[in-house]
TORKOL-4160 file (C-alpha; in steps of 0.2 Angstrom, whole numbers, padded with zeros to 4 digits, m for minus):
228
<pt num="1" X="0049" Y="0085" Z="0052"/>
<pt num="2" X="0036" Y="0071" Z="0048"/>
<pt num="3" X="0022" Y="0071" Z="0061"/>
<pt num="4" X="0016" Y="0053" Z="0064"/>
<pt num="5" X="0001" Y="0046" Z="0074"/>
<pt num="6" X="0001" Y="0027" Z="0078"/>
<pt num="7" X="m0016" Y="0019" Z="0081"/>
<pt num="8" X="m0016" Y="0001" Z="0089"/>
<pt num="9" X="m0026" Y="m0008" Z="0102"/>
<pt num="10" X="m0010" Y="m0015" Z="0110"/>
<pt num="11" X="0001" Y="m0003" Z="0121"/>
<pt num="12" X="0016" Y="m0013" Z="0117"/>
<pt num="13" X="0014" Y="m0010" Z="0098"/>
<pt num="14" X="0011" Y="0008" Z="0101"/>
<pt num="15" X="0026" Y="0011" Z="0112"/>
<pt num="16" X="0037" Y="0000" Z="0101"/>
<pt num="17" X="0033" Y="0010" Z="0085"/>
<pt num="18" X="0036" Y="0027" Z="0095"/>
<pt num="19" X="0053" Y="0021" Z="0101"/>
<pt num="20" X="0058" Y="0015" Z="0084"/>
<pt num="21" X="0052" Y="0030" Z="0074"/>
<pt num="22" X="0058" Y="0043" Z="0087"/>
<pt num="23" X="0076" Y="0038" Z="0084"/>
<pt num="24" X="0075" Y="0046" Z="0067"/>
<pt num="25" X="0079" Y="0065" Z="0067"/>
<pt num="26" X="0066" Y="0069" Z="0054"/>
<pt num="27" X="0051" Y="0059" Z="0062"/>
<pt num="28" X="0041" Y="0064" Z="0077"/>
<pt num="29" X="0028" Y="0053" Z="0084"/>
<pt num="30" X="0016" Y="0066" Z="0090"/>
<pt num="31" X="0003" Y="0054" Z="0098"/>
<pt num="32" X="m0002" Y="0036" Z="0100"/>
<pt num="33" X="m0020" Y="0031" Z="0102"/>
<pt num="34" X="m0032" Y="0016" Z="0103"/>
<pt num="35" X="m0046" Y="0015" Z="0090"/>
<pt num="36" X="m0059" Y="0023" Z="0100"/>
<pt num="37" X="m0049" Y="0039" Z="0102"/>
<pt num="38" X="m0041" Y="0039" Z="0085"/>
<pt num="39" X="m0051" Y="0051" Z="0075"/>
<pt num="40" X="m0051" Y="0064" Z="0088"/>
<pt num="41" X="m0033" Y="0062" Z="0091"/>
<pt num="42" X="m0029" Y="0064" Z="0072"/>
<pt num="43" X="m0041" Y="0079" Z="0071"/>
<pt num="44" X="m0032" Y="0087" Z="0086"/>
<pt num="45" X="m0014" Y="0083" Z="0081"/>
<pt num="46" X="m0015" Y="0085" Z="0062"/>
<pt num="47" X="m0001" Y="0072" Z="0058"/>
<pt num="48" X="0006" Y="0070" Z="0041"/>
<pt num="49" X="0006" Y="0051" Z="0042"/>
<pt num="50" X="m0005" Y="0039" Z="0052"/>
<pt num="51" X="m0001" Y="0020" Z="0055"/>
<pt num="52" X="m0017" Y="0012" Z="0058"/>
<pt num="53" X="m0021" Y="m0006" Z="0065"/>
<pt num="54" X="m0033" Y="m0014" Z="0053"/>
<pt num="55" X="m0041" Y="m0025" Z="0067"/>
<pt num="56" X="m0045" Y="m0017" Z="0084"/>
<pt num="57" X="m0058" Y="m0024" Z="0096"/>
<pt num="58" X="m0065" Y="m0007" Z="0101"/>
<pt num="59" X="m0067" Y="0002" Z="0084"/>
<pt num="60" X="m0064" Y="m0007" Z="0067"/>
<pt num="61" X="m0049" Y="0000" Z="0058"/>
<pt num="62" X="m0059" Y="0002" Z="0042"/>
<pt num="63" X="m0071" Y="0013" Z="0051"/>
<pt num="64" X="m0057" Y="0024" Z="0057"/>
<pt num="65" X="m0050" Y="0024" Z="0040"/>
<pt num="66" X="m0066" Y="0030" Z="0032"/>
<pt num="67" X="m0068" Y="0044" Z="0045"/>
<pt num="68" X="m0050" Y="0050" Z="0044"/>
<pt num="69" X="m0051" Y="0050" Z="0025"/>
<pt num="70" X="m0067" Y="0061" Z="0026"/>
<pt num="71" X="m0058" Y="0075" Z="0036"/>
<pt num="72" X="m0055" Y="0091" Z="0027"/>
<pt num="73" X="m0036" Y="0089" Z="0025"/>
<pt num="74" X="m0033" Y="0070" Z="0028"/>
<pt num="75" X="m0016" Y="0063" Z="0032"/>
<pt num="76" X="m0008" Y="0049" Z="0023"/>
<pt num="77" X="m0014" Y="0032" Z="0031"/>
<pt num="78" X="m0005" Y="0015" Z="0030"/>
<pt num="79" X="m0013" Y="0000" Z="0038"/>
<pt num="80" X="m0004" Y="m0011" Z="0050"/>
<pt num="81" X="m0008" Y="m0030" Z="0050"/>
<pt num="82" X="0000" Y="m0046" Z="0058"/>
<pt num="83" X="m0007" Y="m0057" Z="0044"/>
<pt num="84" X="0002" Y="m0060" Z="0027"/>
<pt num="85" X="m0015" Y="m0061" Z="0019"/>
<pt num="86" X="m0027" Y="m0051" Z="0029"/>
<pt num="87" X="m0044" Y="m0051" Z="0021"/>
<pt num="88" X="m0048" Y="m0033" Z="0025"/>
<pt num="89" X="m0032" Y="m0026" Z="0015"/>
<pt num="90" X="m0041" Y="m0024" Z="m0002"/>
<pt num="91" X="m0055" Y="m0016" Z="0006"/>
<pt num="92" X="m0044" Y="m0004" Z="0015"/>
<pt num="93" X="m0034" Y="0000" Z="m0001"/>
<pt num="94" X="m0050" Y="0003" Z="m0010"/>
<pt num="95" X="m0055" Y="0015" Z="0004"/>
<pt num="96" X="m0040" Y="0026" Z="0002"/>
<pt num="97" X="m0026" Y="0018" Z="0012"/>
<pt num="98" X="m0009" Y="0022" Z="0004"/>
<pt num="99" X="m0003" Y="0004" Z="0008"/>
<pt num="100" X="0000" Y="m0008" Z="0021"/>
<pt num="101" X="0014" Y="m0016" Z="0031"/>
<pt num="102" X="0016" Y="m0030" Z="0043"/>
<pt num="103" X="0019" Y="m0026" Z="0062"/>
<pt num="104" X="0035" Y="m0037" Z="0062"/>
<pt num="105" X="0043" Y="m0025" Z="0049"/>
<pt num="106" X="0061" Y="m0024" Z="0052"/>
<pt num="107" X="0065" Y="m0008" Z="0063"/>
<pt num="108" X="0078" Y="m0001" Z="0051"/>
<pt num="109" X="0065" Y="m0001" Z="0037"/>
<pt num="110" X="0051" Y="0007" Z="0047"/>
<pt num="111" X="0057" Y="0025" Z="0046"/>
<pt num="112" X="0060" Y="0024" Z="0027"/>
<pt num="113" X="0043" Y="0017" Z="0024"/>
<pt num="114" X="0036" Y="0032" Z="0033"/>
<pt num="115" X="0047" Y="0044" Z="0022"/>
<pt num="116" X="0040" Y="0035" Z="0007"/>
<pt num="117" X="0022" Y="0038" Z="0013"/>
<pt num="118" X="0026" Y="0056" Z="0016"/>
<pt num="119" X="0033" Y="0058" Z="m0001"/>
<pt num="120" X="0017" Y="0052" Z="m0009"/>
<pt num="121" X="0023" Y="0034" Z="m0012"/>
<pt num="122" X="0015" Y="0018" Z="m0009"/>
<pt num="123" X="0020" Y="0005" Z="0005"/>
<pt num="124" X="0015" Y="m0013" Z="0001"/>
<pt num="125" X="0025" Y="m0025" Z="0011"/>
<pt num="126" X="0033" Y="m0037" Z="m0002"/>
<pt num="127" X="0032" Y="m0051" Z="0010"/>
<pt num="128" X="0013" Y="m0049" Z="0011"/>
<pt num="129" X="0007" Y="m0041" Z="m0005"/>
<pt num="130" X="0006" Y="m0056" Z="m0017"/>
<pt num="131" X="m0002" Y="m0067" Z="m0003"/>
<pt num="132" X="m0015" Y="m0053" Z="m0001"/>
<pt num="133" X="m0019" Y="m0053" Z="m0020"/>
<pt num="134" X="m0019" Y="m0072" Z="m0022"/>
<pt num="135" X="m0030" Y="m0074" Z="m0007"/>
<pt num="136" X="m0044" Y="m0065" Z="m0017"/>
<pt num="137" X="m0044" Y="m0075" Z="m0034"/>
<pt num="138" X="m0063" Y="m0072" Z="m0036"/>
<pt num="139" X="m0061" Y="m0054" Z="m0040"/>
<pt num="140" X="m0050" Y="m0058" Z="m0056"/>
<pt num="141" X="m0064" Y="m0064" Z="m0068"/>
<pt num="142" X="m0073" Y="m0048" Z="m0070"/>
<pt num="143" X="m0068" Y="m0046" Z="m0088"/>
<pt num="144" X="m0083" Y="m0036" Z="m0092"/>
<pt num="145" X="m0078" Y="m0022" Z="m0081"/>
<pt num="146" X="m0072" Y="m0007" Z="m0092"/>
<pt num="147" X="m0060" Y="m0002" Z="m0079"/>
<pt num="148" X="m0051" Y="m0019" Z="m0079"/>
<pt num="149" X="m0052" Y="m0020" Z="m0098"/>
<pt num="150" X="m0040" Y="m0005" Z="m0099"/>
<pt num="151" X="m0027" Y="m0016" Z="m0091"/>
<pt num="152" X="m0027" Y="m0026" Z="m0107"/>
<pt num="153" X="m0022" Y="m0011" Z="m0117"/>
<pt num="154" X="m0005" Y="m0010" Z="m0108"/>
<pt num="155" X="0011" Y="m0016" Z="m0117"/>
<pt num="156" X="0019" Y="m0032" Z="m0111"/>
<pt num="157" X="0033" Y="m0022" Z="m0102"/>
<pt num="158" X="0020" Y="m0010" Z="m0094"/>
<pt num="159" X="0011" Y="m0026" Z="m0088"/>
<pt num="160" X="0027" Y="m0032" Z="m0080"/>
<pt num="161" X="0030" Y="m0015" Z="m0071"/>
<pt num="162" X="0012" Y="m0015" Z="m0065"/>
<pt num="163" X="0014" Y="m0032" Z="m0057"/>
<pt num="164" X="0029" Y="m0026" Z="m0048"/>
<pt num="165" X="0021" Y="m0011" Z="m0042"/>
<pt num="166" X="0008" Y="m0022" Z="m0034"/>
<pt num="167" X="0022" Y="m0031" Z="m0025"/>
<pt num="168" X="0026" Y="m0015" Z="m0017"/>
<pt num="169" X="0043" Y="m0012" Z="m0026"/>
<pt num="170" X="0050" Y="0005" Z="m0028"/>
<pt num="171" X="0055" Y="0012" Z="m0046"/>
<pt num="172" X="0073" Y="0008" Z="m0042"/>
<pt num="173" X="0069" Y="m0010" Z="m0036"/>
<pt num="174" X="0058" Y="m0013" Z="m0052"/>
<pt num="175" X="0072" Y="m0007" Z="m0063"/>
<pt num="176" X="0084" Y="m0019" Z="m0054"/>
<pt num="177" X="0072" Y="m0034" Z="m0056"/>
<pt num="178" X="0068" Y="m0031" Z="m0075"/>
<pt num="179" X="0085" Y="m0023" Z="m0080"/>
<pt num="180" X="0078" Y="m0005" Z="m0083"/>
<pt num="181" X="0085" Y="0012" Z="m0078"/>
<pt num="182" X="0075" Y="0021" Z="m0064"/>
<pt num="183" X="0070" Y="0034" Z="m0076"/>
<pt num="184" X="0063" Y="0022" Z="m0089"/>
<pt num="185" X="0053" Y="0014" Z="m0075"/>
<pt num="186" X="0046" Y="0031" Z="m0070"/>
<pt num="187" X="0041" Y="0034" Z="m0088"/>
<pt num="188" X="0032" Y="0017" Z="m0088"/>
<pt num="189" X="0023" Y="0021" Z="m0072"/>
<pt num="190" X="0017" Y="0037" Z="m0078"/>
<pt num="191" X="0011" Y="0029" Z="m0094"/>
<pt num="192" X="0002" Y="0015" Z="m0084"/>
<pt num="193" X="m0007" Y="0028" Z="m0073"/>
<pt num="194" X="m0013" Y="0038" Z="m0088"/>
<pt num="195" X="m0019" Y="0022" Z="m0098"/>
<pt num="196" X="m0028" Y="0015" Z="m0083"/>
<pt num="197" X="m0035" Y="0032" Z="m0078"/>
<pt num="198" X="m0030" Y="0031" Z="m0060"/>
<pt num="199" X="m0021" Y="0043" Z="m0049"/>
<pt num="200" X="m0011" Y="0032" Z="m0038"/>
<pt num="201" X="0000" Y="0016" Z="m0038"/>
<pt num="202" X="m0012" Y="0008" Z="m0026"/>
<pt num="203" X="m0027" Y="0011" Z="m0038"/>
<pt num="204" X="m0017" Y="0003" Z="m0052"/>
<pt num="205" X="m0012" Y="m0012" Z="m0041"/>
<pt num="206" X="m0031" Y="m0015" Z="m0037"/>
<pt num="207" X="m0035" Y="m0015" Z="m0056"/>
<pt num="208" X="m0021" Y="m0027" Z="m0059"/>
<pt num="209" X="m0028" Y="m0039" Z="m0046"/>
<pt num="210" X="m0046" Y="m0037" Z="m0052"/>
<pt num="211" X="m0040" Y="m0041" Z="m0070"/>
<pt num="212" X="m0031" Y="m0057" Z="m0064"/>
<pt num="213" X="m0013" Y="m0050" Z="m0069"/>
<pt num="214" X="m0006" Y="m0055" Z="m0052"/>
<pt num="215" X="m0011" Y="m0073" Z="m0053"/>
<pt num="216" X="0006" Y="m0078" Z="m0061"/>
<pt num="217" X="0023" Y="m0071" Z="m0057"/>
<pt num="218" X="0031" Y="m0060" Z="m0070"/>
<pt num="219" X="0044" Y="m0073" Z="m0077"/>
<pt num="220" X="0031" Y="m0087" Z="m0078"/>
<pt num="221" X="0018" Y="m0076" Z="m0086"/>
<pt num="222" X="0030" Y="m0071" Z="m0100"/>
<pt num="223" X="0036" Y="m0089" Z="m0103"/>
<pt num="224" X="0018" Y="m0094" Z="m0105"/>
<pt num="225" X="0014" Y="m0080" Z="m0117"/>
<pt num="226" X="0029" Y="m0085" Z="m0128"/>
<pt num="227" X="0023" Y="m0103" Z="m0128"/>
<pt num="228" X="0038" Y="m0110" Z="m0118"/>
């Protein structure tokens, strides 16, 4: 059973997420909370997954995230937002969030996203991810950064995979998009994490954004590189 805590300032959102997730046999919403009570609730309930509103009037979601990540055995945290290009998302990802999703995510997708988080995966809403990256173009010019310089050592195919990771696609979806088997994609992902010296897909996506790799869609970038 996957234990979930939902943190949001709106009672309607909390009750809606509880209703949707509780319909799944393998998910239990053990508590819901406002921002002010969030850390104590999470400490008491010890959930596996926390869905955390990034913007709350009483306590900022980023503050709650940092406090939760500092707990001895922190849960996986995904941020909730109503904006396609929330300015706080990159900060949240850099602070340890395992991804983000929009509050209007389809109900039939929500339970699967929680399972993905529980399995150690990354949740980045495809609808919002590219808007988030492209809303922060100033971070892309830091070519002197040794971390982002490692992105340049990836092969062309690995860079394609990295862009799709940043769009929030699963290995299977990446394989479908660029016509590779899921096993081959998994090998590429492993190689990417090793070459970039990062431990998660979120960290890899952040490096891709900082290196400017997400400024142009995969197909257009490859045509540009080939001179077409």
